[in-house]
N, C-alpha and C positions, 0 to 999 in steps of 0.2 A: 586542352580540356576547357570547355566553356565554363564561365563562372556560374556558381550555384545561385538559384533564386533565393530571395530573402527567406521564405518559408522553409525551403530545403536546408539552408544554412542553420536556421534556428533549430530545426529538428536534429541536425547532425550535432549541434552543440549539446542539446539535451541528451541525445543517445550516448555521446561520448562521456558526459558527466555521469550518467547512469552506469556505464561501464566501469568508470573509475571507482564508483562507490562499491563495486563488487569485490574489490580487493579486500581480503579478510583483515588486513592490519588496520583498516579503518583510519588511515592517515588523513589529516585535514587537507581538503582539496583547495588549492588556491587558483585564482584566475591565471596566474602565470603557468602553473602546471597544466591546467586545461588548455590554454592557448598553445603550449608547447606540444601537447598530445595531438591537437588539431593542426599543428604546423601553421598557425596564424599568430598575429600579434594580439596582445591584450586589447588594443584599441579596436581590432576587428570583432572581438567578442562584445564590446560595449556598443557597437553599431546595431547589434541585435537585441541586446539586453541592457537595461540601464544599470543593473547591479547583479552581483552574484545571487543576492536574495531573489531577484526576479527569475534567475535561472532555476532556483529551487522551487519557486512558485509554479514554473512551467512543469516540473516533475510532479508536483502535487496535483496540478490540474489533470495531468495524464492519469495519475492514480485515481482521482475522483471520477473522471469520465469512464475509465475502465471498470472499476469496482461497482459503481452505482449503475452503469449500463447493464452489467451482468446481474446485479441484484434485481433490477426492474424486469429483466428477461425471466429470471427464475420465478419471481412473483406472478408473472403472466402465464408461464407455462405449468407451474405446479399449483394445483388447487388446494392440496393438503398442507396445513400449517407445519407439520413435522417434516414433511418432504422439502418444503421451502427452507426450513431452518438447517436441515442437514446439508442441502445443496449450497446454501450461502456459506456455511462453515467450510465445506470442502472447497468451494471456489476461493475463499480468502486464503486458505492454506496453499492451494495450487498456484494462485496468483503470486504468492511469495516465492515458491519454488521456481517459477518461470522468470521472475524478475528480482533476483537477489539484490541488486543495487537499490531498488525501490524499498526493500525491507529496511534498509538503514534510514531511509526517510520516514517510513511508517512508524518506526520505533523512536524516532527523534534523534538517533545516534549521529546522523549526518548534519543535524541542525544545531549541534552544540557550538557555541560561539558565533552563531549566525544571528540574524535578526529575530527577535523574539516573536514577531508576528507569524513566523513560519511555524513555530511550535504551536501557536494558538490555532492555526489552520489545521495542523494534524490533530490536535485535540478535538476540534470541530468535526473532522472526518471520523474520528473514533466514535464521537457522540452520534453521528448519523448512522454508522454501522450498528451501534447498539440499538438505536431506534428501529432499524430494519429487523433486527433479531427479535426485539420486543413485539413488533407487529406480527411477525411469523408465529410467536408464541400465542398472541391473542387469537389469531386464526385457529391455531391448534386447540386452544381452550374452547373456542365456539364450536369446534367439531367434536367435543367430548373428551379431549385429552386432559389428563390431570396437570394443570398449571396452577401452582400455588401463588406465586408472585412473579408476574411476567417481567417486571423491571429488574428484580434481583436475579432471576434466571438469565436474562439477556445480558446483564453485567457479568455474570459468571462465565458465560460463553465468550464474551468479548475478552475477558481476562485470559481464558484459555488460548484463544487465537493469538493475542499479543504475546503471551508467554512462549508459544511456539515459534513466533517470528523472532523473539529474542534468542531462543535457543539456536535457531538457524543461523542468525548473524553471529552469535558468539562461538559457534562451531566452525567459523570460517566458511560458512555455506556448505558444510558437509553433511549435517544432520537434516535430512528432509523434513520440513515442517508437517507434512501429511503422514509421516510414518506413524503407524498405529492408530490412525484416525478411526478406522472402522470399529476397532475394539473400544476405543475411548468414546465413540459416539453412543455406544450402548449405556455408558455411565452418564453421559450428558443428557440423554433423552429420558 
C-alpha cells in the first residue's frame, strides 16, 4: 500500500478522533489511544499535529466551516427571516445527528482537561451562531413578524439547540436531537 499524503493522513487522524468521540462513555482520548487506533506511533501523530490541542482545533475548524457554510447557504436561498431561522435550527440539530463525535466538541465535553483556548473557540462559535440567529430574527422583524427582542430570542434559540445537543450526548447518542423539532418550532417561532 503506498504511503498516505500529508493531507490525507491529517484527515484520517481527525476522522479517527471524531469516531472515538462518538463512544457514549466519553472517556478521555489520549494520543496513545489515538495512535493505537490508527496503528501508528505517537511520534507519527506529532508529525502532522504539534499537539492534541491542534487536533481538536482541526475538528473545530471542520465544524465552523460546515456550519457557517450551511448558514450562509440558507441565508442566500431563503428570503424570509422566519424560514431562515427555522432552517438554521433544523440544520444545527441535523448536523449533530450526522456528526455525534462533533457534538462532544460543540458542548465542550471533549475539551475538559484540554487547552482552555479550545473552549474559548467553542464559545466564540456559539456566539457566531447566536449572531446568525439574531440576524434572521431582524430580517423577520423587518418583514412584519413580531420580534420583541432579537437578542433575547436568539439566545433562547441557541439555548434550545445546545440543550438538544446535550441531551443527545448524554443519551449515548440515542435520543435524536431533531426529535419533536417540528412541534417545538411552533413554540419557538
